[in-house]
TIDREN-576609 format. One record per residue (C-alpha): x, y, z; residue in three letters. Coordinates in steps of 0.001 Angstrom, whole numbers, padded with zeros to 6 digits, always signed. Layout:
BEGIN
XYZALA
...
//
This chain:
BEGIN
-041425+037402+003345MET
-039062+040023+004010ALA
-036458+041009+000817SER
-033868+039968+003190VAL
-033788+036481+002227PHE
-034435+036734-001547LEU
-030911+039404-001364TYR
-028875+037347+000624HIS
-027156+034183-000030VAL
-025232+031507+002185VAL
-022165+032838+000797GLY
-023181+035851+002978ASP
-023494+033692+005784LEU
-020054+031487+005975THR
-017738+034997+006017VAL
-014903+034112+009034GLY
-016833+030566+009147LYS
-013565+028037+009908PRO
-012545+025051+007351GLU
-014768+022179+008451MET
-012336+018653+009617VAL
-014231+015528+008818GLU
-015165+013692+011613PHE
-014048+010132+010763TYR
-017186+006890+011719GLU
-013849+004922+012868THR
-012852+007497+015488GLU
-013679+006451+019288THR
-016157+008014+021491VAL
-013908+009544+023085GLU
-012670+011672+020548SER
-015945+012321+019439ALA
-016733+013806+022934ILE
-013674+016437+022500ARG
-015516+017275+018552ALA
-019014+018287+020046ILE
-017509+019866+022966GLY
-016242+022219+019946GLU
-019017+021866+018016SER
-022775+024088+017048THR
-026094+022753+017630GLU
-024240+020667+020345CYS
-023442+018078+017629GLY
-020976+016860+015194ILE
-021625+015544+011355PRO
-019691+011763+011093VAL
-018045+010905+007542TRP
-016953+007778+005984ARG
-013436+007855+004625LYS
-012503+007662+001525ARG
-012086+003903+000454SER
-009131+002826-001768PRO
-011552+001142-004439SER
-013561+004545-004863SER
-010061+006797-005114ALA
-010507+009546-008184LEU
-007978+009745-010873PRO
-005561+012479-010482PRO
-006605+015707-011123GLY
-010254+014658-010335LEU
-011906+015689-007416VAL
-014925+014539-005466GLU
-018097+015969-006792ASN
-021204+016798-004363SER
-022962+013378-004964GLU
-019780+011300-004430MET
-019530+013431-000458ARG
-023204+013269-000288GLN
-022864+009225+000008GLN
-019934+009280+002364ARG
-021959+011452+004735PHE
-023433+008727+007808VAL
-024927+011153+010392GLY
-024907+013611+012851ILE
-024048+012829+016269LEU
-024904+014698+019840SER
-023897+014453+023104SER
-027425+013347+024064LEU
-026514+009866+021782ASP
-023062+009406+023344ILE
-025199+009562+026629VAL
-027553+007243+025703ALA
-025215+005274+024163PHE
-022440+005134+027329LEU
-025649+004594+029404ALA
-025983+001137+028324LYS
-025636-001728+030861SER
-023048-003514+028360GLU
-021064-000410+028043CYS
-021366+000210+032219LEU
-020082-002999+032418GLU
-017004-002332+030041GLU
-014173-000192+030809ASP
-013092+000190+027393LYS
-016524+001748+026479ALA
-014791+005186+025551MET
-012767+003625+022722LYS
-015941+001992+020932ILE
-015937+003388+017348PRO
-018512+006323+016573VAL
-020167+003561+013753SER
-021583+002004+016711GLN
-023194+005238+018178VAL
-024789+007609+015272VAL
-027619+006948+013670SER
-027574+007041+010160PRO
-029209+009538+008740ASN
-027891+011027+005061ASN
-030715+013632+005108THR
-029048+015958+007358LEU
-026524+017499+005369LEU
-026772+018823+001960LYS
-023943+020651+000035GLN
-025370+023812-001318VAL
-023159+026266-003602ASP
-022184+029659-001578PRO
-024353+031907-004301GLY
-027633+030061-003248THR
-030609+032607-001846ARG
-031053+032611+001389LEU
-034753+031857+001288ILE
-033618+028616-000634ASP
-031477+027725+001920ALA
-034007+028326+004934LEU
-036753+025857+003056GLU
-033756+022919+002947MET
-033693+023945+006388MET
-037452+023823+007203LYS
-037647+020355+005303GLN
-035530+018713+008113GLY
-031528+019519+006624VAL
-029676+020988+010260ARG
-025797+021388+008194ARG
-025315+022842+004742LEU
-021801+022418+003187LEU
-020459+025148+001302VAL
-017394+025190-000799PRO
-014856+027529+000646LYS
-012664+027118-002405SER
-014037+029916-004615VAL
-013333+033458-004109VAL
-016298+035214-002369TRP
-016517+039272-001285ARG
-018963+038139+001788GLY
-021478+041075+003146MET
-019514+043864+000931SER
-020746+042668-002296LYS
-023838+040693-000798ARG
-026105+042752-003640PHE
-023618+042170-006759SER
-025466+038379-006968ILE
-028143+040059-008765LEU
-027577+042146-011637TYR
-030706+043195-014177ASN
-032547+039829-012645GLY
-029836+037793-014229LYS
-027503+035493-011184TRP
-023934+036149-011735LEU
-021003+033563-011571LYS
-019112+033983-008344ASN
-016229+031669-009468SER
-012763+031941-008963GLU
-011811+033080-012928ASN
-014507+035892-012693SER
-012242+038094-011053SER
-009772+038117-013646SER
-012279+038430-016509SER
-013389+042243-017873SER
-016217+043923-016624GLY
-018867+041972-015045LEU
-019034+038437-014978PRO
-020789+036026-017449THR
-024703+035786-016390ASP
-026685+032684-015789THR
-030067+031801-015651ASN
-029208+030047-012082ARG
-026523+030248-009060PRO
-023492+028577-011025ALA
-021952+025657-008957THR
-018991+026304-007912SER
-016048+024609-009037LYS
-014019+022893-005597ALA
-010409+023176-005580SER
-008484+019975-005181SER
-007961+020589-001250ARG
-011837+020348-000961ASP
-011787+023450+001360LYS
-015655+023426+003019PHE
-017294+025132+005694CYS
-020321+023795+007783CYS
-023018+026414+008074LEU
-025327+025808+011373SER
-029006+026423+011683ARG
-027253+028252+014898GLU
-025666+030638+012328ASP
-029091+031220+010375VAL
-030552+032652+013563ILE
-027239+034915+014547ARG
-027961+036463+011236PHE
-031422+036848+011685LEU
-030716+038782+014861ILE
-028885+041004+013027GLY
-031676+042308+010552VAL
-034289+042263+012865LEU
-035503+045946+011264GLY
-036201+044100+008002ALA
-038335+041204+009850LEU
-040668+043507+011159ALA
-043100+043819+012497PRO
-042631+039485+013342LEU
-039617+040356+015989PRO
-041849+041864+018461LEU
-044986+039691+017407THR
-045391+037259+020040SER
-045027+033161+019680ILE
-048446+032091+020257SER
-049907+035166+017970SER
-047091+033369+015157LEU
-048455+029606+016137GLY
-045348+028712+015754ILE
-045303+026343+019439ILE
-044486+022806+018647ASN
-047097+020923+021046VAL
-045821+017607+019806ASN
-042722+017107+022406TYR
-041070+014460+024089ASN
-041339+013969+027656PHE
-040968+012222+030785ILE
-042696+011988+034559GLU
-040108+013004+037027ALA
-041123+009710+038762SER
-040309+007417+036134LEU
-036594+006152+036040PRO
-034305+008747+034099ALA
-033061+006100+031172ILE
-036594+005850+029585GLU
-036087+008904+027986ALA
-033651+007432+025521THR
-036549+005253+024868LYS
-038841+008197+023277ARG
-038549+008396+019818PRO
-036106+010795+017438PRO
-037115+014479+017467CYS
-036277+018024+016621ASP
-035061+019656+019037PRO
-033100+016916+020443SER
-034939+017064+024285ALA
-037145+015562+026580ILE
-038830+017218+029362ALA
-039196+016343+032521VAL
-042210+017238+033915LEU
-044341+016732+037457GLU
-047802+017240+038103GLN
-048445+019990+040099THR
-050804+019950+043386GLU
-053949+019905+041846ASN
-052885+016426+039615GLU
-054731+018377+036518LYS
-051883+020121+034478GLN
-047751+019627+034635PHE
-045388+021554+035553LYS
-041848+021602+033684ILE
-039016+020630+036175ILE
-035644+019896+033722GLY
-034804+018695+030585GLU
-032676+015858+029343ILE
-031432+017263+026237SER
-028466+017060+023744ALA
-028036+021240+025088SER
-027927+020337+028691LYS
-025604+017554+028330LEU
-023416+019278+025348TRP
-020117+020173+027485LYS
-020745+017833+030582CYS
-018811+014923+031832ASP
-020377+012166+029783TYR
-019122+009359+032548LEU
-020839+010422+035343ALA
-023827+011728+033014ALA
-024451+008092+031926ALA
-023875+006660+035007TRP
-026550+009226+036628ALA
-029093+008425+033477LEU
-029182+004576+033992ALA
-029023+004659+037950ASN
-031442+007543+038717LEU
-035007+008579+038352TYR
-035697+011163+035681ALA
-036194+014218+038601GLY
-033514+012720+040499GLN
-031395+013421+037379PHE
-032426+016891+036649VAL
-032278+017947+040259MET
-028991+016952+041062GLY
-028300+015110+044385VAL
-024914+017205+045632GLU
-022122+014874+046099ASP
-018414+014989+045417ASN
-017104+012202+042939MET
-013550+012626+041956SER
-013269+009293+040095SER
-013826+009214+036593ARG
-014135+005346+035500SER
-016962+003441+035162PHE
-015914+001122+038144SER
-016446+003319+040522ASP
-019666+004709+039171PHE
-021010+001218+039406LEU
-021169+000580+043102GLN
-024740+001352+043616THR
-027862+001831+041577SER
-031043+004122+042619PHE
-033401+002349+040391VAL
-033616-001190+040386GLY
-030383-001465+041833GLY
-029705-003932+044448GLY
-028019-007783+045328ASP
-029337-010814+044292GLN
-031645-010803+047854ASN
-032745-007674+046267GLY
-031430-005363+048858THR
-029634-002123+048356ALA
-026051-002328+048090THR
-024515-000591+050983THR
-020904+002006+049330LYS
-023809+004343+047516ALA
-022018+007221+045713LYS
-024644+009677+044945LYS
-024674+011628+041639PHE
-023168+015422+041884SER
-025212+017726+039422SER
-021755+019382+039341ARG
-019999+016609+037633SER
-022422+017288+034632ILE
-022109+020807+034219GLY
-024772+021726+036583PHE
-024806+023648+040044ASN
-027653+024288+042523PRO
-027682+025374+045433THR
-030255+022801+046912SER
-030098+020887+050186PRO
-027909+017287+049235THR
-031115+014974+049937ARG
-033437+015722+046761LEU
-037122+016043+047264SER
-039083+015760+043902ILE
-041663+018196+043812GLY
-039777+020519+046008ARG
-038943+024357+044598SER
-035533+024863+044478MET
-033018+026790+042543TYR
-031345+024736+040302ARG
-028756+026814+038398GLY
-027678+025750+035234ARG
-030007+022193+035582SER
-033063+024810+035637ALA
-034821+025082+031617PRO
-035133+027629+029449LEU
-037844+028121+029455THR
-040360+031481+027591CYS
-043881+032444+028485LYS
-046311+032042+025114THR
-046854+035855+025055SER
-042653+036286+024575SER
-041629+037768+021439SER
-039781+035891+018979LEU
-037120+038426+018955ALA
-037026+037865+022938ALA
-036919+033899+022110VAL
-034120+033964+019847MET
-032314+035937+022270ALA
-032498+033348+024590GLN
-031351+030802+022731MET
-028464+032498+021455LEU
-027336+033633+024364SER
-027617+030396+026196HIS
-026243+028008+022893ARG
-029700+026462+023104ALA
-031496+024437+020519THR
-034810+024991+021538HIS
-036666+027033+024304VAL
-039798+025789+026590TRP
-042994+027530+026534VAL
-045070+028012+029663THR
-048602+029569+029972GLU
-048300+033419+030453ALA
-050481+033925+033536ASP
-048854+030781+035777SER
-046183+031390+038070ASP
-045860+027305+038181ASP
-043938+027016+034900ASP
-047314+024659+033413ILE
-045830+023700+030392LEU
-047175+024408+026894VAL
-044386+023485+024572GLY
-041338+024202+022678VAL
-039660+025988+019862VAL
-037036+025568+017862GLY
-034995+025898+015384TYR
-037619+024794+012459GLY
-040350+026749+014635GLU
-038201+030246+013876ILE
-037067+029364+010365LEU
-041215+028497+009798ALA
-042345+031758+011341ALA
-039731+034419+009657VAL
-040573+032701+006111THR
-044752+032414+006348LYS
-046988+035127+005322GLN
-048337+037233+007200PRO
-052011+035579+006565SER
-050778+032219+008216ALA
-050399+034119+011779PHE
-053270+032943+014114VAL
-055105+034736+016856PRO
-053087+035566+019977SER
-055807+034174+022088ASN
-055022+030624+020435ARG
-055667+027928+023430SER
-053193+025022+023256TYR
-055236+021828+024781GLU
-052845+018314+025902GLY
-049525+018384+026405PHE
-046344+016357+024630GLY
-046501+012915+022600ASN
-048775+011242+024967GLU
-048718+007955+023334ASN
-045555+007239+024283GLN
-044499+004266+026288SER
//
């Protein structure tokens, strides 16, 4: 394990981070879409408002336990698109005005409040256990990177509170990081796993030789991913169990029908800054292959009533015939820009622009994968076979796998010739 994790603290990663503004569960889906577009990891923390009955006496502030109880969960772009794709929402013009409390999946363990003096290695362990956001107080005096080693002095933890600057000499020693006292303004910033990966990119030299080691040698390729076949309705992707990363691979069989290659994905990353109404309509009406490949057409209207003119999957009138006014799904309307023909043919090789999944090879280095994720603002990279040009899917590498790799003991590495048999969550419906 690199010593950089022992000598750096969480406060080093929060320098320059903006103050967090709580997004409440009473806000609308429309407001959530705007907030997600400005967020990291394609999602936003959702909070309960402080109830009048729980108001604190003057002079007292909310402690970490009370604040943790108000945290509801993290709402992602995929959650919103899946919600809007439900039949009852497609038939309701006011779906965008629904409060997010009806959309977000409650999970109180995804966020944890920590002190700025918390060691980075401890923060990484929290994230490896499933924490996706760290809530860090900003209402304390923190000197940042220039004082990153001053937290340790003669083997003792130093207090880094507001009154430390007024004391003469060194602050009072303690045996552990002191809990910061938040001001009455309750100023916090939110640290994500993307922030941690960005920090790791800046200290690659301290992590040697890990950055240049292949991901297969590190044994971090996750083969338990969610997938859906291209010939199935895209809405089936929403029935897959929740996973991290929040992504479903869209696969199709190769010509020999013995292997599967990835042609796209339905994920929070791809839907991050899309047209949510168009994506919801497409998710409800297209096959998975059509959804990820895109069908070129012009769609100028942004209302559900215009999207509901036809259904590519199971659509039709009472006699079972398809409706005549068909409006094709535009891949540009959800942020894709393929240069493909207007008629989709599943299995046809084509350049798909932003709709193409982000992939790497089993032989790719850890540093290369990290750089891919940061440059594309993605939460994961799909892994394909090194000796194949057909994008035969092997697994996926996300934030969790990278954090496990950089904190793993060298003796835990696996041989580079490790084979990967099977794929995905095959017990899915």
